[in-house]
C-alpha positions in Angstrom: 42.0 51.8 -9.2 41.0 50.0 -12.4 41.3 46.6 -10.6 39.3 47.9 -7.7 36.7 49.2 -10.1 36.4 45.8 -11.8 36.0 44.1 -8.6 33.2 46.4 -7.7 31.5 45.7 -10.9 32.0 42.0 -10.6 30.7 42.1 -7.0 27.6 44.0 -8.2 26.8 41.7 -10.9 27.0 38.7 -8.4 24.8 40.4 -5.9 22.3 41.1 -8.9 22.3 37.5 -10.0 21.8 36.3 -6.4 18.9 38.7 -5.9 17.2 37.5 -9.0 17.5 34.0 -8.0 16.0 34.8 -4.6 13.2 36.7 -6.1 12.4 33.7 -8.5 12.4 31.3 -5.6 10.0 33.6 -3.6 7.7 34.2 -6.6 7.5 30.3 -7.4 7.7 29.2 -3.7 10.2 26.6 -4.9 13.8 26.3 -3.7 14.7 24.3 -6.9 13.6 25.9 -10.1 16.3 24.4 -12.3 19.1 21.7 -12.2 21.5 24.7 -11.6 19.8 25.3 -8.2 20.5 21.8 -7.0 21.2 19.0 -9.4 20.9 16.2 -7.0 18.0 17.6 -5.3 16.2 18.1 -8.5 16.6 14.5 -9.6 15.2 13.2 -6.2 12.4 15.7 -6.4 11.4 14.4 -9.8 11.5 10.8 -8.7 9.2 11.7 -5.8 6.9 13.6 -8.2 6.8 10.5 -10.3 5.8 8.2 -7.5 3.3 10.9 -6.1 1.5 11.0 -9.6 1.6 7.2 -9.9 -0.2 6.9 -6.5 -2.8 9.4 -7.6 -3.5 7.5 -10.7 -3.6 4.1 -9.0 -6.1 5.6 -6.6 -8.3 6.5 -9.6 -7.9 3.1 -11.0 -8.9 1.5 -7.7 -11.9 3.7 -7.4 -13.0 2.7 -10.9 -12.5 -1.1 -10.0 -14.7 -0.6 -6.9 -17.5 1.2 -8.9 -17.5 -1.9 -11.3 -17.5 -4.4 -8.6 -20.4 -2.6 -6.9 -22.3 -2.4 -10.1 -21.9 -6.2 -10.4 -23.0 -6.8 -6.8 -26.2 -4.6 -7.3 -27.1 -7.2 -10.2 -26.3 -10.0 -8.0 -28.9 -8.7 -5.4 -31.7 -8.6 -8.0 -30.7 -12.0 -9.4 -31.0 -13.4 -6.0 -34.5 -12.2 -5.6 -35.4 -13.7 -9.0 -33.9 -17.0 -8.0 -35.9 -17.0 -4.7 -39.1 -16.4 -6.8 -38.2 -19.4 -9.1 -37.7 -21.5 -6.0 -41.2 -20.5 -4.8 -42.6 -21.4 -8.2 -40.8 -24.8 -8.2 -42.3 -25.7 -4.8 -45.7 -24.6 -5.9 -45.5 -26.6 -9.1 -44.5 -29.7 -7.1 -47.8 -29.8 -5.3 -50.1 -32.7 -6.3 -53.1 -30.5 -6.0 -52.2 -28.8 -9.4 -52.9 -30.1 -12.8 -50.7 -29.9 -15.9 -52.4 -26.7 -17.1 -51.6 -25.0 -13.7 -48.0 -26.0 -14.0 -47.6 -24.7 -17.5 -49.0 -21.4 -16.4 -46.5 -21.3 -13.6 -43.7 -22.4 -16.0 -44.4 -19.4 -18.2 -43.3 -17.0 -15.2 -40.5 -19.3 -14.4 -39.0 -19.2 -17.9 -39.5 -15.4 -18.0 -37.5 -15.1 -14.9 -34.7 -17.2 -16.4 -34.6 -14.9 -19.3 -34.7 -11.9 -17.2 -31.6 -13.2 -15.2 -29.7 -13.6 -18.4 -30.8 -10.0 -19.5 -29.9 -8.5 -16.2 -26.4 -10.3 -16.2 -25.5 -9.3 -19.7 -26.7 -5.8 -19.4 -24.8 -5.1 -16.2 -21.7 -3.3 -17.3 -19.0 -0.6 -16.5 -17.6 1.6 -19.4 -19.2 -0.9 -21.7 -17.5 -4.0 -20.1 -19.4 -6.7 -18.5 -19.4 -7.1 -14.7 -21.7 -9.9 -14.2 -21.9 -12.4 -17.0 -18.3 -13.9 -17.1 -17.1 -11.4 -19.8 -15.0 -8.2 -19.8 -14.2 -7.1 -16.2 -15.9 -10.3 -14.9 -13.9 -12.7 -17.0 -11.4 -13.4 -14.2 -8.5 -12.0 -16.5 -9.1 -8.2 -15.9 -6.0 -6.7 -14.3 -6.2 -3.4 -12.1 -3.1 -1.4 -11.7 -3.2 -0.8 -8.0 0.2 0.9 -7.4 2.7 3.3 -8.7 5.2 0.8 -10.2 5.3 -2.1 -12.6 3.8 -5.2 -11.2 1.5 -3.6 -8.7 -1.6 -5.2 -10.1 -4.6 -7.1 -8.9 -6.8 -9.4 -10.9 -10.7 -9.0 -10.5 -12.5 -12.2 -9.8 -14.5 -14.1 -12.3 -18.3 -13.5 -12.0 -20.9 -15.2 -14.2 -24.5 -14.7 -13.0 -26.2 -15.8 -16.1 -28.7 -18.8 -16.0 -26.0 -21.0 -17.6 -23.4 -19.7 -15.2 -25.5 -20.4 -12.1 -26.5 -23.8 -13.5 -30.3 -23.3 -14.1 -30.4 -22.9 -17.8 -32.9 -25.4 -19.4 -34.6 -26.0 -16.1 -38.5 -26.2 -16.0 -41.5 -26.5 -13.7 -43.9 -27.7 -16.4 -44.3 -31.1 -14.6 -44.1 -32.2 -11.0 -40.8 -34.1 -11.7 -39.1 -31.4 -13.5 -40.2 -28.9 -10.6 -38.5 -31.2 -8.0 -35.3 -31.3 -10.1 -35.4 -27.4 -10.4 -35.5 -27.0 -6.7 -32.2 -28.8 -6.3 -30.6 -26.9 -9.3 -31.9 -23.5 -7.8 -30.5 -24.3 -4.4 -27.1 -24.9 -6.0 -27.4 -21.7 -8.1 -28.1 -19.6 -4.9 -25.1 -21.2 -3.3 -23.0 -20.2 -6.4 -24.4 -16.9 -6.5 -23.7 -16.1 -2.8 -20.1 -17.3 -3.2 -19.6 -15.1 -6.1 -21.2 -12.1 -4.2 -18.9 -12.9 -1.1 -15.8 -12.9 -3.4 -16.9 -9.5 -4.9 -17.6 -8.0 -1.4 -14.2 -9.3 -0.2 -12.5 -7.7 -3.2 -14.3 -4.4 -2.5 -13.0 -4.4 1.1 -9.4 -5.3 -0.1 -9.7 -2.3 -2.5 -10.8 0.0 0.3 -7.7 -0.9 2.2 -5.5 -0.4 -0.8 -7.1 2.9 -1.5 -6.3 4.0 2.1 -2.8 3.1 1.8 -2.6 4.8 -1.6 -3.8 8.0 -0.1 -1.4 7.9 2.7 1.5 7.1 0.5 0.7 10.0 -1.9 0.5 12.4 1.2 3.8 11.2 2.6 5.4 11.4 -0.9 4.2 14.9 -1.4 5.4 16.1 1.9 8.8 14.6 1.2 9.0 16.5 -2.0 7.8 19.7 -0.4 10.7 19.5 2.2 13.1 19.0 -0.5 12.0 21.5 -3.2 9.7 24.2 -1.6 11.2 27.5 -0.6 11.4 28.3 3.1 9.5 31.7 2.8 11.0 33.1 6.2 14.5 32.2 5.1 13.9 33.5 1.7 12.6 36.8 3.0 15.7 37.2 5.1 18.1 36.4 2.2 16.1 38.9 0.1 16.7 41.7 2.6 20.3 40.7 3.0 21.0 40.7 -0.7 19.0 44.0 -1.2 21.4 45.5 1.4 24.3 44.2 -0.2 23.3 45.3 -3.7 22.6 48.8 -2.3 25.9 48.8 -0.7 27.7 47.6 -3.9 25.8 50.2 -6.0 26.8 53.0 -3.6 30.4 51.8 -3.6 30.6 51.7 -7.4 28.9 55.2 -7.6 31.5 56.6 -5.1 34.2 54.8 -7.0 33.1 56.5 -10.4 32.8 59.8 -8.7 36.3 59.7 -7.2 37.6 58.5 -10.6 36.0 61.4 -12.4 37.5 63.9 -9.8 40.9 62.5 -10.2 40.7 62.7 -14.0 39.6 66.4 -13.8 42.4 67.1 -11.4 44.9 65.6 -14.0 43.5 67.8 -16.7 43.9 71.0 -14.8 
């Protein structure tokens, strides 16, 4: 009888532990809550979580890089308009119907535009870093982490939209000769600017594709982790009912055993 009683107690304890484990899985909606639940599964689940979080952070990095490039592109649009105005002034100053005083007045506006081009390029920043003056994020050395693993990086292009970077620094339209020279320099500057803007636009398009791929990878990785570690609620409820019945049966059996034991003891004493 003592051996049978011990077996009932042990069985009741096992049922209780199993019931508590099922309740924990249902309350957390996780099949794996500790290494004891599934050691190999936990290791794989943690690796998948690392990758998923890496994809999420990489998406944020790419979004920030796109924002920086778009800010630089906005400056490029304004600088393009200023270069076009400078070209108009150079053509006007080249006309023989103007005298030197007229050309000096025109050159005043021309020089002001060159200064504004420099100011715009240098003031264009993202998070205090330059995006249009060949410095900071526009230096050609800025690296963006575009993936979840080491080496998944992309360099931002070099962008320099300053007067010097575009090759118009020091130009003037104060004389007919200098105005003629300025026309050629401005045409070259416009080509340079357009090339830089095209490069920036191509990089934005590339980052959009990268972002789409990261989002898909993150979703698929999360799905894989969910299949591995999440609790099947229907199965969990079925196991809960089964273990509750086993626990109730075990408790009744132990109670009956104790009752019989007590009766036998009383019989011996009489």
